[in-house]
N, C-alpha and C positions, 0 to 999 in steps of 0.2 A: 503494499499500499505506499503510495507516493504522494507527499504533501509538500507546502512549503510554509516559512514564516521569517520575518525578520529576524530574528535570534532564537535560538536554544540555548535554554538554561539548563545544565547539568547539575542536579543537587537541589532539594528542599529543605537546607539548613537554614540559619539564620543568613548566610550570604545569598543563597539564591533566593529565597523568598522575600528577602528585602529588595534584590534588584527586580524580581518580577513585579512586585508592587510599585517600584518607582517608575519601571519602564510603561506599566498600564497608566501611570498617572499621567506619564509624559506623551503617552498615545503611540507608543512604539510596541508594536505586537510580538508576544513572546509566547513559547511553548516550554514548560518545565518538564523535565524529565526525571524521576526520583526511583532509584533500585529498590528502595525499600517499600513496604505497605504503609498506607495511611495510619494505621493504628498505631505501627511501630515508630512512626516520626512524630507522632503526638505525645507519645508516652516516654520518649527517649530522655532520660534525667541527664541535665547538664547544670553546671552552674550558671549563674547569671548576674552579672553586675553590668548595667547600662550606664557609661559614663555620660559626661556632660556633652561632649562633642557630639555623642550618637543621638543623644536627646535633641540637640539643635538640628541635626539632619531630619530625624522625624517632624520636628517643629516646621521646618523650611518648607518640607513637600506637604504639610498639612494633614499627616496621619498622627500626630503625637496624641490627640486626645481618644482616638480610636485605639489606639496600641496601649497606652499607659494609664488610662483612668484607673484610679484606685492602688497604684503602684506607689508606695512609701518612697521619700528622697532618702538617700543616704547623707546623713549631716554630720555624723562624727564616727571616729574611730577610735577605739581602744587597743593600745599597745601595751601587753603586761610584761612586765621584766622582772625576773623571780619573784614573780607573785604580786610586784607593786604596781597598781594601774596607771597609766597616763592616757589621757583623754585628747585626742586632736580633734578641734572644731573645725571639721574641713569647710563647712559653709562659710564660716567667718573667714579663715584663712584664704580661701578661694574667691573672696568677693561674691558668695553666692553661688558659683559655679557646680551646683552638686548633681551627682547621677541617680539614677534609680536601681534599686535591689528587685530585680525580677527573674523570676527561674525560665531558664532557656524555654521549656516546654511551654509555659505560658505565652512567651512573646512569639514562638512557632505557631501556637494555636491561633494567635489573633491577626498574624501576619497571613497566615493561610485563608482565614475566615475572610478577610478583607480582599484578598485576592480573588478567591473564588465569587465573593458576593459582586465584584466588578465584572464578571465575566471571565475570569483567567482560565487558561487551559493548563491544568495541572495535572501529570499522568503518574500513577504510582505502578510499580512493579515493573519498571522498564529494565529489561535485562540485555546482556550482551551489547551494551552500547559502545559505538565504535565511529571514529570521527575520521573523516577522508576530506581530501583536497583542501587541506587548510591553509597553505602558504604556496600552492603551485600558481605560477601566473596566469592570468586570465582564466581563473576556474572558481567556481563556487563550492564553499564549504557543505558536505553532507555529512548527515547524522543517520546512521542506522541502529536499529534496535529491535527486540521483541517486546510485545506488550504482554500485560497480565495474561492473556489468553493464548500467548506462544505465537501470535501473528508478526510475521516480519513486517517492519514498517522503515520509511526512509523520508526524511526530511531534508529539503534544501533550503538553506539559509544563507543569510549574509554574515551573519556574525554567530560564533558559540561562545557561551560564557561557562568557563570551568569552575563550578561552586560544589565540587563533590569531595573535598578533604583531601586529605594528605594521602589516603590510600586510593584516592577515586583514579578513573580512566583518563581523564583530562590531561593532567600533569604528565603522565607516561607516554601520551601520544605526543609528546614534544622530543624531538630527537636531542640526545644528551650534548651534543656539541652546539647546539643552538641556545644553551642557558648555563649560567655559572651556579653553582649551589653550594650555599654556605652553610655549615652545620656546628653546633656546640653542644657538648653534654656536660651538664652542671655536676655531675658525679652523686647526685642524691635521689631519691624517689619521695613521693607523696603517697600516702595510704589515706583514701578518701572515704567517708562513712555518710550515708544519708541516714538520719535516725528521728524517730518520732518521739522527741523530747523537746520541751519549753526553749525557744530559742534565747540566744543571749540579749542583753537590753541594746549593745552595741555590737556591730562586727567588730572582731577580736582577732589579733595577733598576740601570741604569747611565746615568750623568749625565757629559756632556762637552760642549765647545763644537761638537761635529760632529751633535750631535741626540740626543735620547732613544732608549735601546733597552732591552728587556727579554728575558729567556730564562726560560722556565720549564719543568719537567720534563713529560713527557707518556708516562710509562711508562719502563721500564729502559733502551730504546733509541732515544727520540724526545725530542724538545724542540721547543716554539714558541718562534719569534721574534717579537718585535714591533719595528719601526723607524719612528720619526717620519717622516712624510713629507707633501707637500704635498696639501692636501684633495682636489684633483682628479686625483692620480696614479690610474693603472689598473695592474693587476698586468703588463701588457705593458712597462710602463717599467723594471720590475725584472729585469734578466737574474741569472742564477744567480751569476755573477762579480761583479756588483754588490752582490747580497745579502751574500755572504761576507766581501768586501771591508769594506762599511760596518760588518757585524757585527763584525767584529774590531777596526776604528778605536773604535767607539763602547763595545763591552765593553770594550777595553783589552786585549786578549788574541789576540797574533799568531799564538798555537798553537792557536785554534779550529779545530777540523777541520771542513772542508766535507763534505756528503754528501747523497745524495737528497733533493730537495723533492718532498713530497708533495702539498704545497697551498699557494696563494697567493691573498691576498684583500687588499683594502683596506677597512678600518674606518672608518666615519664617525663621527667625535668629536662626537656632538650628544647634546644631552638634551631629553627630552620628557615632558611630564606632562598628564593631563587632568583636571579636576575637575568634578563627581564622577565615580566608577568604576562608579556605576550608573546605568540608565534602567529605570526601571519594573522589571520581572523580569528583566532583563538585568545581570549582573555583570561587569565586566573586569578580567581577571586577568592579572598580568605584564606581558609586553611589549605587549599590547593596550592598556594603561593608561599605560605610563611606559617609556621608553627612558632609558637611563643608560651613560655612558661605560664600557670596560671596565677603566678604572682603578681598583682596589680590587676587582675580581671581585664586584660586587653584583648583578648583572642577574639571575643565576639564582636567587640567593638572595631577591631581593625577591619573584621568581614563586612561590617556595615558601613565603615568608611569607604572601603574598596568599592562596594556596591553602588555608594553614592557617586563616586568619581566616574565610574563605569557608564552609569544610567546617563547623567549629564553629557558625557562624551558620545553616547549612543544618541541620543536626542540631537546634539548638534549635526552628526554624520547623517543621521536618517532623516531630519526634516528641514536642516538647512545647507545638506551637503558639503559639512565643514568636517574634516577629519584630522584638524590639528590637535584637538583633544583627545582623540583615540591615540594620536603619535605620541602625547605626553602621559599617557595612563600610567604606564609603568613608573617612571620617573616620579610622577605627582604620588603615586601610592608608596614606593619605597622610601621616600623622606620621611614618611610619617611611620612606616614599619622599623626601620632602623632606630628611630628616636625612641619608640616604644619597646624595642628590644633591648635598648641600653637601659631604659629606665626599669624594666623586668629583671634584667641581670642585676642591677645596682640592688634593688630592693631584695632580690632573692639572696644574694651574698650578704647584705645588712642582716637580715632576720636569721639567717642561719648560722653564720659566722660569730655573731655577737653571743650566742648561746652554747654551742657545742665546740669547744677547743679543740677535738680531734679532726675537725672537718679541715682546717687551715693553719692550725698552732695558735699559741698564745698570744703572740704577736699581733696576727690580724684579728682575733677576738677584741684585743683592746683597742684598735683602731675602730672596728665594728662598734664598739660600745661609744667610742668619742662620736662616731655619726650619729648614734642613737640620741645622745645627750644632746647634741647639736638641734635635733628636731624638737626636743621638749622645752628647749631654753632660747633658741634663736628664731625671731618672727619671719625674717627671710628665709631662713631654711625651711622652716614649716610652709610657708608660702609657695616655696618652688615644690615643694612634695604636694602640697593640694594642687597647685596648678598641672602637675604630670598626672595625678589621679582623675583630674578634670578632663584629660584629653589635650591638654595645651602644649 
């Protein structure tokens, strides 16, 4: 079965669904192909921190009310050092530029509903997706796949947006010689837990000699815990008893209640960037082009930022015949990507090295403690930190 579309978007995560909505608002037709089922996509549990820069993107496109109604602001952050609390007033330090705490599955559900309500073409169960003629002169890209019923389909298009993540097919469609890949391994892991227990009053980072920990609200009756672990740990290494013992120890809270654990996983603390983020008529968006550690909560926000840049560039190309913004897409996005990679690396090292001296030695631990003290005692240092959290 053969058909055509201006743009084919591969992947229905934050990057793909944001881009699809923005293209719909811009009057640029697109088809979204997603390998998984709708129920899988809607129920996929991921962290969710929407920074101020992403909030502004949704406001500028006129969809903030649709997507963010009822979602609380992130006004402050607690950093607990050896059990002693330090509260940073992010709202005051950033001049009111706050983000929102929104579970990714909630944002996905709202993006999906908005796209479908507007008549969007979203196809689940798309298997064996293959890209053809992406960069051949005088040729038109073609995307082939098998739909949920097993029927072979072919879509001719002007542009392809690769929003299918690090392990998707779009990045592997680019010949290795056509891009440079940068990687960095932080040498640690994060064991993450979603639990049905009362959330902390504020998002919390905890530093101690026992290892790094964090606790974030996930609704009125749930929270997500992060515990520093060895990179080769697996969920089976962490019993419920060990989880709650380590959480109380690292958070410095012996009264922390235990509760049902809904989800366990180990997060690889690694960074990955490809340059350029374009190959011919294929544009890589979000995790397909870059992976960032969860420290600082920038992964989803970078995906939204990429989608915004690409949507504006495609609108210029399709409606005005101006392909200059598309030519600048990769450079525009990578400037922000590298800025946030540096922030995430800095914050990762600060939080981990200031606690566990075995990671980098006692000298670096003392340096990290000095940087921490600056956050709490120097207004310019606190403002710079809040600015980066906001997405500046």
